[in-house]
C-alpha positions as CSV (number, residue, x, y, z in Angstrom):
1,M,7.1,-15.3,12.3
2,K,5.6,-18.4,10.8
3,S,7.3,-19.4,7.6
4,E,4.9,-22.0,6.3
5,P,2.4,-20.9,3.7
6,I,-1.1,-19.8,4.6
7,D,-3.8,-22.2,3.7
8,F,-6.5,-20.3,1.8
9,I,-9.1,-21.5,4.2
10,F,-7.4,-19.4,6.9
11,L,-7.4,-16.1,4.9
12,K,-10.7,-15.3,6.6
13,E,-8.7,-15.1,9.9
14,L,-6.7,-12.1,8.6
15,S,-7.6,-8.9,10.4
16,I,-7.0,-5.6,8.6
17,E,-6.4,-2.5,10.7
18,P,-5.2,1.0,10.3
19,V,-1.7,1.7,11.6
20,T,-1.8,4.0,14.7
21,R,0.6,4.7,17.6
22,S,-0.8,1.7,19.4
23,N,0.4,-0.8,16.7
24,W,3.3,1.2,15.4
25,N,5.7,-1.5,16.7
26,K,4.0,-4.1,14.6
27,L,4.8,-2.1,11.5
28,V,8.4,-1.7,12.6
29,Q,8.5,-5.5,13.0
30,L,7.0,-6.0,9.5
31,F,9.3,-3.6,7.8
32,G,12.4,-5.0,9.5
33,E,15.9,-3.6,9.4
34,R,15.6,-2.6,5.7
35,G,12.6,-0.4,6.3
36,A,10.6,-2.6,3.9
37,C,13.0,-2.0,1.0
38,G,16.2,0.1,1.1
39,N,15.1,2.2,4.1
40,C,12.1,3.5,2.2
41,W,9.7,3.3,5.1
42,C,7.0,4.0,2.5
43,M,8.0,7.6,2.2
44,Y,8.9,7.5,-1.5
45,F,5.6,9.0,-2.8
46,R,5.4,11.4,0.1
47,L,8.7,13.3,-0.4
48,K,10.6,15.1,-3.1
49,K,13.4,12.9,-4.5
50,A,16.3,14.6,-2.7
51,D,14.5,14.6,0.6
52,F,13.6,10.9,0.2
53,Q,17.2,9.9,-0.6
54,E,18.5,11.9,2.3
55,G,15.9,10.2,4.5
56,K,17.4,6.8,3.9
57,I,20.2,7.5,6.3
58,N,20.0,7.8,10.1
59,D,16.4,6.5,10.1
60,I,15.0,9.9,8.8
61,N,12.4,8.2,6.7
62,K,11.4,6.0,9.6
63,H,10.9,9.0,11.9
64,A,9.0,10.8,9.2
65,L,6.5,8.0,8.9
66,K,6.3,7.7,12.6
67,E,5.5,11.4,12.9
68,I,2.6,11.0,10.5
69,I,1.2,8.1,12.4
70,F,1.7,9.6,15.8
71,D,0.0,12.8,14.6
72,D,-3.1,10.7,13.8
73,R,-2.8,11.4,10.1
74,P,-3.7,8.6,7.7
75,A,-0.8,6.4,6.6
76,G,-2.0,2.9,5.8
77,L,-3.3,-0.4,6.9
78,M,-1.8,-3.7,8.0
79,A,-2.9,-7.3,7.7
80,I,-2.5,-9.3,10.9
81,Y,-2.4,-13.1,10.9
82,D,-2.1,-15.2,14.0
83,G,-1.1,-12.1,15.9
84,Q,1.7,-11.2,13.5
85,P,1.9,-8.4,10.9
86,I,2.3,-9.9,7.5
87,A,1.3,-7.1,5.0
88,W,1.1,-3.3,4.7
89,C,-0.8,-1.0,2.3
90,A,-0.2,2.7,2.1
91,F,-3.6,4.5,2.1
92,A,-4.2,8.2,2.4
93,P,-5.7,11.2,0.5
94,R,-4.0,11.5,-2.9
95,E,-2.8,15.0,-2.1
96,D,-0.6,13.6,0.7
97,F,1.6,11.9,-2.0
98,I,3.7,14.6,-3.6
99,K,5.0,12.3,-6.4
100,L,1.5,11.4,-7.5
101,E,0.4,15.1,-7.5
102,N,3.4,16.0,-9.7
103,S,3.1,12.9,-11.9
104,R,2.6,13.5,-15.6
105,V,1.6,9.8,-16.2
106,H,-0.8,9.5,-13.3
107,K,-2.1,13.0,-13.1
108,R,-5.6,13.5,-11.8
109,I,-8.4,12.6,-14.2
110,D,-11.0,14.7,-12.3
111,D,-11.4,16.9,-9.3
112,K,-13.2,14.4,-7.1
113,P,-11.7,13.6,-3.6
114,V,-9.6,10.5,-3.9
115,W,-7.6,8.3,-1.5
116,S,-4.6,6.5,-3.1
117,I,-2.9,3.2,-2.7
118,P,0.6,3.9,-4.1
119,C,2.3,0.8,-2.6
120,L,2.0,-2.5,-0.8
121,F,4.4,-4.7,1.1
122,I,3.9,-8.3,1.9
123,D,6.2,-10.3,4.2
124,K,8.4,-12.6,2.1
125,H,7.0,-15.7,3.8
126,F,3.4,-14.9,2.7
127,R,3.8,-13.7,-0.9
128,R,1.9,-15.3,-3.8
129,Q,-0.8,-16.6,-1.5
130,G,-3.6,-14.2,-2.1
131,V,-2.8,-11.9,0.8
132,S,-2.7,-8.8,-1.3
133,V,-6.2,-9.4,-2.6
134,E,-7.5,-9.9,1.0
135,L,-5.7,-6.7,2.1
136,L,-7.2,-4.7,-0.7
137,K,-10.7,-6.0,0.2
138,G,-9.9,-4.9,3.8
139,V,-9.0,-1.4,2.5
140,I,-12.4,-1.3,0.7
141,R,-14.3,-2.2,3.9
142,Y,-12.3,0.4,5.9
143,A,-13.0,3.1,3.2
144,K,-16.7,2.4,3.4
145,T,-16.7,2.9,7.2
146,K,-15.0,6.2,6.7
147,G,-17.2,7.5,3.9
148,I,-14.3,7.4,1.4
149,S,-16.0,7.2,-2.0
150,I,-13.1,6.7,-4.4
151,I,-10.0,4.5,-4.0
152,E,-7.3,4.9,-6.6
153,A,-4.1,2.9,-7.4
154,Y,-1.4,2.6,-10.0
155,P,-0.4,-1.1,-10.2
156,T,1.8,-2.8,-12.7
157,I,0.9,-5.1,-15.5
158,P,4.1,-7.3,-15.9
159,T,5.5,-7.7,-19.4
160,T,6.9,-11.1,-18.5
161,D,5.5,-14.2,-16.7
162,T,7.6,-13.5,-13.6
163,I,8.5,-10.3,-11.9
164,P,11.0,-9.8,-9.1
165,D,9.4,-9.0,-5.7
166,S,11.3,-5.7,-5.6
167,F,9.4,-4.5,-8.6
168,A,6.0,-5.5,-7.3
169,W,5.8,-2.9,-4.5
170,I,3.3,-0.8,-6.4
171,G,1.0,-3.8,-6.6
172,L,0.1,-6.2,-9.4
173,Y,-2.9,-5.3,-11.5
174,K,-4.4,-8.8,-11.3
175,S,-4.6,-8.4,-7.5
176,F,-6.5,-5.1,-7.8
177,E,-8.7,-6.7,-10.5
178,R,-9.6,-9.6,-8.3
179,A,-10.5,-7.1,-5.5
180,G,-12.9,-5.3,-7.8
181,F,-10.9,-2.4,-9.1
182,K,-11.5,-1.1,-12.7
183,I,-9.1,0.6,-15.1
184,V,-10.0,4.3,-15.5
185,D,-6.9,5.6,-17.3
186,T,-4.3,4.0,-19.5
187,T,-1.8,6.8,-20.1
188,S,0.7,4.2,-18.9
189,K,0.0,1.0,-20.7
190,H,1.8,-1.2,-18.1
191,R,0.8,0.9,-15.1
192,P,-2.8,1.8,-15.5
193,M,-4.8,3.9,-13.1
194,V,-7.4,1.9,-11.4
195,R,-10.3,2.8,-9.1
196,Y,-12.8,1.3,-6.8
197,Y,-16.0,3.3,-6.2
198,T,-17.5,2.4,-2.8
199,G,-20.9,4.0,-3.5
200,K,-20.5,6.4,-0.5
């Protein structure tokens, strides 16, 4: 993996692609030994708390995510740069994410079909360089090709000038704002619900 920063003029060379069985190994490479963060394997929003915690051992969460992908169910998209995976974005129908459906703070605001982005993961060598914005733009392009009309997310608005990377996995509001998302609910002041309407 290259460790030098991406020059912004090369961001156009990022390719955004859905994760499938054919590129599963690239996602494994991106997540590394820690499964992105603490053996999460991006299953936090998909499982009940006890099941998620149990899944952190013996690669249970990893196998759960792999099963979703190998069953051709939507899981998320990756950003590929110079042949290497550098970023991931969970993206699937909202009802696939149990914690969202049971959330009192981010409960549904209408009965329209929605696809959610509950988390992002950027390789540590490529953070703070605009990659998340480009990834989100790629998600929008992908959604349009699939006829997905509403994209929803729940990013954080930091209360301080700096925020540890480990607390930024739900995404930063400013990145979503730059990608064209708009706030649609402020039940949580520092974690608003945002949406992008594709017009489909």
